[in-house]
C-alpha positions as CSV (number, residue, x, y, z in Angstrom):
1,M,-198.7,59.6,200.8
2,N,-198.2,61.5,197.6
3,K,-198.4,59.3,194.5
4,A,-196.1,59.9,191.5
5,R,-198.0,61.5,188.8
6,P,-197.7,60.1,185.3
7,L,-195.9,62.0,182.7
8,P,-197.9,64.1,180.3
9,P,-198.7,62.2,177.1
10,C,-196.4,64.3,175.0
11,L,-193.4,63.8,177.3
12,N,-194.2,60.1,177.8
13,V,-194.2,59.5,174.1
14,G,-190.8,61.2,173.8
15,F,-189.4,59.2,176.7
16,T,-190.6,55.9,175.2
17,Q,-189.1,56.8,171.8
18,A,-185.8,57.7,173.4
19,K,-185.6,54.3,175.1
20,T,-186.5,52.6,171.8
21,Q,-183.8,54.6,170.0
22,T,-181.0,53.9,172.5
23,T,-181.6,50.2,172.9
24,P,-180.1,49.1,169.6
25,M,-177.1,51.3,170.3
26,S,-176.6,49.7,173.7
27,K,-176.8,46.3,172.2
28,R,-174.2,47.1,169.6
29,F,-171.9,48.5,172.3
30,V,-172.2,45.3,174.3
31,I,-171.5,43.2,171.3
32,L,-168.5,45.3,170.4
33,V,-167.1,45.0,173.9
34,A,-167.7,41.2,174.0
35,A,-165.9,40.9,170.6
36,L,-162.9,42.9,171.8
37,I,-162.4,41.0,175.1
38,P,-160.7,37.9,173.4
39,L,-158.5,40.3,171.3
40,A,-157.5,42.2,174.5
41,L,-156.6,38.9,176.2
42,L,-154.6,37.8,173.2
43,I,-152.6,41.1,173.2
44,M,-152.0,40.8,177.0
45,A,-150.7,37.2,176.5
46,L,-148.3,38.2,173.7
47,V,-147.0,41.3,175.4
48,A,-144.8,39.7,178.0
49,P,-143.3,41.6,180.9
50,A,-139.6,42.2,181.2
51,T,-137.6,39.0,181.8
52,T,-134.2,38.0,183.2
53,V,-131.4,38.8,180.9
54,Y,-129.6,35.9,179.2
55,D,-127.7,34.9,176.0
56,V,-128.3,31.6,174.2
57,V,-124.9,30.0,173.9
58,D,-125.8,26.5,172.6
59,K,-128.8,24.4,171.6
60,G,-129.5,20.7,171.9
61,D,-132.3,18.2,171.5
62,G,-135.3,20.2,172.7
63,F,-133.4,22.6,174.9
64,E,-131.1,25.6,174.9
65,V,-128.1,26.5,177.1
66,R,-128.2,30.1,178.3
67,H,-125.8,32.3,180.1
68,Y,-127.6,34.5,182.6
69,A,-126.4,37.9,183.8
70,P,-126.6,38.5,187.5
71,Y,-130.1,39.5,188.8
72,V,-131.9,40.0,192.1
73,V,-134.8,37.9,193.3
74,A,-137.5,38.4,195.9
75,E,-138.3,34.9,197.2
76,T,-140.4,33.1,199.8
77,T,-141.3,29.6,200.7
78,A,-144.5,27.7,200.8
79,S,-145.7,24.1,201.5
80,G,-148.4,22.1,199.7
81,P,-149.1,20.2,196.5
82,F,-147.2,21.4,193.4
83,D,-150.4,22.7,191.8
84,T,-151.7,24.8,194.7
85,A,-148.6,25.8,196.8
86,D,-148.3,29.0,194.8
87,D,-151.7,30.4,196.0
88,A,-150.2,31.9,199.2
89,A,-146.7,32.5,197.9
90,F,-147.8,34.5,194.8
91,G,-150.0,36.8,196.9
92,V,-147.1,37.6,199.3
93,L,-144.7,38.4,196.4
94,V,-147.3,40.5,194.6
95,D,-147.9,42.5,197.7
96,Y,-144.2,43.2,197.9
97,I,-143.8,44.6,194.4
98,G,-147.2,46.4,194.9
99,G,-145.8,48.6,197.7
100,A,-145.4,46.4,200.8
101,N,-141.8,47.4,201.1
102,E,-139.5,50.1,202.5
103,G,-140.4,53.3,200.7
104,Q,-143.7,51.8,199.5
105,L,-142.4,51.6,196.0
106,H,-144.3,49.9,193.1
107,L,-141.9,47.7,191.3
108,P,-142.6,46.5,187.7
109,M,-143.8,42.9,187.2
110,T,-141.3,40.6,185.6
111,A,-141.2,37.1,184.3
112,P,-140.9,34.3,185.0
113,V,-142.3,33.3,188.3
114,N,-140.0,30.4,189.5
115,Q,-141.0,27.4,191.6
116,Q,-138.3,25.0,192.9
117,P,-138.1,22.3,195.5
118,Q,-136.9,23.6,198.8
119,G,-135.1,21.4,201.4
120,G,-135.8,17.7,201.7
121,G,-139.6,17.8,201.8
122,A,-141.6,16.7,198.8
123,S,-144.1,19.5,199.4
124,D,-141.8,22.4,200.3
125,W,-141.2,25.0,197.6
126,L,-139.2,28.1,196.9
127,F,-141.0,30.8,194.9
128,Q,-139.2,33.7,193.2
129,F,-139.9,36.9,191.5
130,A,-137.0,38.4,189.5
131,I,-136.6,42.1,190.1
132,S,-136.5,44.2,187.0
133,P,-133.0,44.5,185.5
134,E,-133.1,48.3,185.8
135,Y,-132.8,48.0,189.6
136,L,-129.3,47.5,191.0
137,R,-129.1,45.4,194.3
138,S,-128.6,48.6,196.3
139,M,-131.8,50.1,194.8
140,V,-134.1,47.2,195.6
141,P,-136.4,48.1,198.6
142,R,-136.4,46.0,201.7
143,P,-139.6,43.9,202.0
144,A,-142.1,44.7,204.8
145,N,-142.9,41.0,205.2
146,P,-140.1,39.1,206.9
147,D,-141.1,36.0,205.0
148,I,-139.6,37.5,201.9
149,K,-135.9,37.5,201.3
150,L,-133.9,39.4,198.7
151,R,-131.0,37.6,197.1
152,Q,-128.5,38.3,194.3
153,V,-128.3,35.5,191.8
154,P,-124.8,35.4,190.3
155,A,-124.1,34.9,186.6
156,H,-124.5,31.3,185.7
157,F,-125.3,28.8,182.9
158,A,-128.6,27.0,182.7
159,A,-130.4,24.7,180.3
160,A,-134.1,25.4,179.5
161,R,-136.8,23.4,177.8
162,R,-139.8,25.5,176.7
163,Y,-143.4,24.1,176.4
164,R,-147.0,25.2,176.1
165,G,-150.0,24.0,178.1
166,N,-151.4,24.0,181.6
167,W,-149.5,24.3,184.9
168,S,-150.2,20.8,186.2
169,E,-147.5,18.8,187.9
170,S,-147.9,15.9,185.5
171,R,-147.3,18.1,182.5
172,Y,-144.2,19.7,184.3
173,R,-142.8,16.3,185.3
174,E,-143.0,15.1,181.7
175,Q,-141.0,18.1,180.5
176,E,-138.6,17.9,183.4
177,H,-137.8,14.2,182.6
178,A,-137.4,15.0,178.9
179,L,-134.9,17.8,179.7
180,L,-132.8,15.8,182.1
181,A,-132.7,12.9,179.7
182,A,-131.5,15.1,176.9
183,L,-128.9,16.8,179.0
184,N,-127.6,13.4,180.2
185,Q,-127.5,12.2,176.6
186,A,-125.5,15.3,175.6
187,G,-123.1,14.8,178.5
188,I,-124.0,18.1,180.2
189,E,-123.8,18.0,184.0
190,T,-126.6,19.7,186.0
191,V,-126.3,21.7,189.3
192,G,-129.1,21.5,191.9
193,S,-132.8,20.9,191.2
194,P,-134.7,21.9,188.2
195,M,-137.3,24.7,188.5
196,F,-140.6,25.4,186.9
197,A,-140.8,28.8,185.3
198,R,-144.1,30.4,184.2
199,Y,-144.2,33.5,182.1
200,N,-147.9,34.4,181.7
201,A,-150.9,35.3,183.8
202,A,-153.4,32.6,184.9
203,F,-156.1,33.9,182.5
204,V,-153.9,33.2,179.4
205,P,-155.1,30.0,177.6
206,G,-152.8,27.1,177.9
207,F,-151.9,27.0,174.2
208,L,-150.5,30.5,174.5
209,R,-148.6,30.1,177.7
210,R,-144.8,30.1,177.8
211,N,-143.6,27.6,180.4
212,E,-140.1,26.3,181.0
213,V,-138.1,23.8,182.9
214,I,-134.8,25.4,183.8
215,V,-131.8,23.8,185.6
216,E,-128.4,25.2,186.2
217,V,-125.6,23.4,184.4
218,K,-121.8,23.5,184.6
219,R,-120.0,25.7,182.2
220,P,-120.2,24.2,178.7
């Protein structure tokens, strides 16, 4: 077997010097990248995707009343605990906007992702992605997955309470209770069940997240 011959002394010295010279540069590059990661995450957290279109028509104790324009949602159902039921549902909906549809179109991500009780079961949930407002109902591609339904949400009024923090059920229930109590105190009648709306990606720190409890209300 042929053995690798060592480099001539003159070349070996040059190679060693090259390694020595590039090492500090590599370290500086790694430090720079590490320093920029938090900044990139902060920018991604603050630059939110397109949202459903609404006008604020009134404000109360910790909530605002909005008038929503009509919009289209892609929705699916899932069962499980509040905190983990979205694992499967989110993937299905992401696949749909990522091209798992008639025409294999890539649809822009929008916010929020909505989670709402479905039916009478305590662990049955409806999950929704709102389709970007630039798409009319006739333009929205049909899902390849039959578990996804498209639906036109008509114009309506809703009350929303915004909060920061994690996505735990205990945190959500606390805010849900506060919203319903405030609406009752204000004499505003609700329609249907409240829903949990999350506006940010999972990697965004809790103190930067925009979360909301939203419930449809009768016309003010």
